[in-house]
Structures are given as C-alpha cells and as structure tokens.
C-alpha positions in Angstrom: -20.4 44.4 32.2 -17.2 43.7 30.3 -14.1 41.6 30.9 -11.3 43.7 32.4 -8.3 44.2 30.3 -6.0 42.6 32.8 -8.2 39.5 32.9 -8.2 39.4 29.1 -4.4 39.5 29.1 -4.1 36.7 31.6 -6.6 34.5 29.8 -4.7 35.1 26.6 -1.4 34.1 28.3 -3.2 30.9 29.5 -4.0 30.0 25.9 -7.5 31.3 25.3 -8.3 33.0 21.9 -10.4 36.1 21.7 -13.5 34.2 20.8 -12.9 31.7 23.6 -12.5 34.5 26.1 -15.7 36.1 25.0 -17.6 32.8 25.2 -16.3 31.9 28.6 -17.1 35.3 30.0 -20.6 35.3 28.5 -21.3 31.9 30.2 -19.9 33.2 33.5 -22.4 36.2 33.3 -25.4 34.4 32.0 -25.1 30.8 33.3 -25.9 27.7 31.3 -26.9 28.6 27.8 -27.5 27.0 24.4 -25.1 27.6 21.5 -27.2 30.1 19.7 -27.6 32.2 22.8 -23.9 32.1 23.5 -23.1 33.1 20.0 -25.3 36.2 20.3 -24.2 37.2 23.8 -20.5 36.7 23.1 -20.7 38.3 19.6 -19.1 35.2 18.0 -20.3 34.2 14.5 -22.6 31.2 14.7 -20.5 29.4 12.1 -17.6 29.4 14.7 -19.5 28.9 17.9 -19.3 25.1 18.1 -15.6 25.1 17.3 -15.0 27.6 20.1 -17.3 25.7 22.6 -15.6 22.4 21.9 -12.2 24.0 22.3 -13.1 25.4 25.7 -14.4 22.0 26.7 -11.1 20.3 25.7 -9.1 23.0 27.6 -11.2 22.5 30.7 -13.0 25.8 31.0 -16.6 24.7 30.3 -18.7 21.5 30.1 -21.9 20.5 28.4 -24.9 18.3 29.2 -26.6 15.7 26.9 -29.9 17.6 26.4 -31.3 18.5 23.0 -30.2 21.1 22.2 -27.1 21.0 24.4 -26.5 23.5 27.1 -23.1 24.7 28.0 -21.9 25.4 31.5 -18.9 27.5 32.7 -16.6 25.8 35.2 -15.7 28.0 38.2 -12.6 30.2 37.4 -10.7 28.6 40.4 -11.5 25.0 39.1 -10.5 25.9 35.5 -7.3 27.6 36.6 -6.3 24.7 38.8 -6.7 22.3 35.8 -4.6 24.7 33.6 -1.9 24.9 36.3 -1.7 21.1 36.6 -1.3 20.8 32.8 1.4 23.5 32.8 3.3 21.8 35.7 3.2 18.5 33.7 4.6 20.3 30.6 7.3 22.0 32.6 8.4 18.7 34.2 8.5 17.2 30.7 10.4 20.2 29.3 12.9 20.1 32.2 13.6 16.4 31.6 14.3 17.0 27.9 16.5 20.0 28.6 18.6 18.3 31.2 18.9 15.1 29.2 19.6 16.6 25.8 21.3 20.0 26.4 22.8 20.1 29.9 25.5 17.4 29.1 26.6 19.4 26.0 27.0 22.6 28.2 28.8 20.7 30.9 31.3 19.1 28.5 32.3 22.3 26.8 31.6 25.4 28.8 32.6 24.1 32.2 35.9 22.6 30.9 36.9 25.3 28.5 35.7 28.6 30.1 35.3 28.5 33.9 33.3 31.4 35.2 32.9 33.4 38.4 29.7 35.4 38.9 28.5 37.8 41.6 24.9 37.0 42.5 22.9 40.1 43.1 19.5 39.9 44.8 17.4 37.1 46.2 16.0 36.1 42.8 19.4 35.5 41.2 20.4 33.4 44.3 17.2 31.3 44.2 17.4 30.7 40.4 21.1 29.6 40.6 20.4 27.3 43.6 17.5 25.7 41.8 19.7 25.2 38.7 22.5 23.7 40.9 20.2 21.3 42.7 18.6 20.1 39.5 22.0 18.9 38.3 23.4 17.2 41.4 24.3 13.6 40.8 26.4 12.4 43.8 26.7 14.8 46.7 25.7 18.2 48.0 27.5 20.1 50.7 25.8 23.1 52.4 27.2 25.4 55.0 24.8 28.2 55.9 25.3 31.2 58.2 22.2 32.5 60.1 21.6 35.2 57.5 21.0 32.6 54.8 18.9 30.0 56.6 15.6 31.3 55.2 16.9 30.5 51.7 17.8 27.0 52.8 14.3 26.5 54.2 12.8 27.2 50.8 14.5 24.2 49.4 13.5 21.7 52.1 11.3 19.6 49.8 13.9 19.6 47.0 16.7 18.5 49.4 14.4 15.8 50.8 13.8 14.6 47.2 17.6 14.5 46.4 18.3 12.5 49.6 15.5 10.0 48.7 17.3 9.4 45.4 20.5 8.4 47.2 22.4 11.6 46.8 24.5 12.4 49.9 23.4 15.7 51.4 25.4 17.3 54.2 24.3 20.5 56.0 26.4 22.5 58.4 25.1 25.4 60.4 26.0 27.5 63.4 24.7 27.0 66.9 22.5 30.1 66.8 20.6 29.0 63.7 16.9 28.2 64.2 15.3 26.0 61.5 11.5 25.5 61.5 11.7 22.1 59.9 14.1 19.2 60.7 16.7 18.6 58.0 18.3 15.8 60.0 15.4 13.5 59.2 16.8 12.8 55.7 20.4 14.1 55.6 23.5 14.6 57.7 23.4 17.8 59.8 26.2 19.2 62.0 26.6 22.3 64.0 29.6 24.5 64.9 30.0 27.4 67.3 29.9 29.9 64.5 30.1 30.3 60.7 31.4 33.5 59.3 30.4 32.6 55.8 29.1 29.5 54.0 28.3 28.0 50.6 26.8 25.3 48.6 29.0 22.7 46.7 27.4 20.5 44.1 29.6 17.4 43.3 32.9 18.7 42.0 31.2 20.9 39.4 30.2 24.2 41.0 30.0 26.2 44.1 28.2 29.2 45.7 30.2 31.0 48.3 28.6 33.2 50.9 31.0 35.8 52.2 29.6 37.5 55.3 30.9 40.6 57.1 29.0 42.9 59.6 25.5 41.8 58.6 26.0 42.0 54.8 26.7 39.1 52.5 28.5 38.8 49.1 27.5 35.7 47.1 29.8 34.3 44.4 29.1 31.4 42.0 31.8 29.6 40.1 32.4 26.4 38.2 36.2 26.9 38.4 37.5 23.4 39.3 40.3 24.8 41.5 37.9 27.0 43.5 35.4 24.2 43.8 38.1 21.8 45.1 39.3 24.4 47.6 35.8 25.0 48.9 35.2 21.3 49.3 38.4 20.7 51.2 37.6 23.6 53.6 34.1 22.3 54.1 35.4 18.9 55.0 37.9 20.5 57.5 35.1 22.3 59.3 32.7 19.3 59.0 35.2 16.9 60.8 35.2 19.1 63.9 31.4 19.9 63.9 28.9 18.2 66.2 26.4 15.8 64.7 22.7 16.7 65.1 20.5 13.6 65.7 17.2 13.2 63.8 
C-alpha cells in the first residue's frame, strides 16, 4: 500500500518533506514503531531518521513515549490537520495585520487619490473577495442596502459585521420587505426596511462603494473608489434610509 499522489501533494503543500511524508505514512500503516523499524519501512536513511522524527513531532504529526528505545506514534490525520489549520490561521491573522498596517495606508494615500477606479465584478468569487477586502478596511461606518437577490451574500458576512459593530463601527443595513434573513442583524446594528429596493450597494466610509444594479432578475455589480461616486451613493442611501421603517432587535 502506497501513499496516493494527491495525498502526497497535499502533505507537501502543508509543509512536509518527502522523508517526513514517508515516515508519517509508515507509522499510519504499521502503528507505534522504533526508529530503526521506521527507517526501514519508510526507506529513510538511518542517519536522517531522528532528524525527520523530531521534525514531525514539532510539526504536530507524531508523538513519542519515554521508553528505551523510544517508540513513535502517529497522530490521527484529523487531529494533525486541525493543528496545522490552527497554526495557519494564526499566521494568516498575523500576516493580515502586517499588510494592513504597513502596506494598505501607502495604497490608500496614492492609488485612491491619484487614480480612482471603476471595476465590474464578475462572479460570486470576485464579489466575496472584494467585500472581504472592503470590510477589513472599514474604520468608521458601513452602509449596506441589499435587494433580495443579494441577501445570501450578506448572510455570509454575519460574523464579520458583528465583529465590526463590536468595535464601535456604525453599521446600517437596509433591505426590502420581501427579504427573509435566517439570522437577526438587528441585534448588533441598525436595520431598516422599505417596500422595495431595485438595486443596492455597500459603502465603506467615504472610500469605496459596491453598487448592485438589478433588472429583471439579473444583477450588475460595480466597485469604485471614485470619491464623487461614493459621495453620490452615500447621499442616496441616506435619502432612502430616512424614509425606511426601523426593525427592532
């Protein structure tokens, strides 16, 4: 029995070397083993085996006992993967903080002021990525107007919107009467309803906007950091907001 090529590729992407993959798989097949047996089963030179075993321990894939000689035990793949995922999430959060602290201000100072853009967002992936980027940069207020066709996207960001509100950021959500939302947004932000919304959008501070232009069941989504367009969208949102009906938490 050999390790599948797809599994080899995934383990490599998770940071395991060829020797480490062989050793871990050998332990999975054979169970607790001593170093010389692992070296033989995994076809790893004995001169390298302790280095490989210690590396796998530090990466959270295996463990050892205190017997003489030591025996090495494989952790279950699900347990090992969970540990890897937690470490990666911690790294990603650290990377995000550094990027937003060190690079984002440079981008905002030059690109947004010197070269405003208007993009057409194509496909759900583009929309989700742009929304995630916008929410990560909100500092003061977020205005959201969503037609029924876009409510599923809003639901995906429930936790992030809750987090923003907990930081003191003003979050306002406007929806039409025929919208049905599984979870209550009114528990942590202002929510209002109108008879109908023929389009919608998301406005982050006075920096950027996503516009949802709906017609006969289809939607066109535009993103822009053009200050004039952002200001116009914000004024129109406030006009609709003032005549909308508040939703109690």
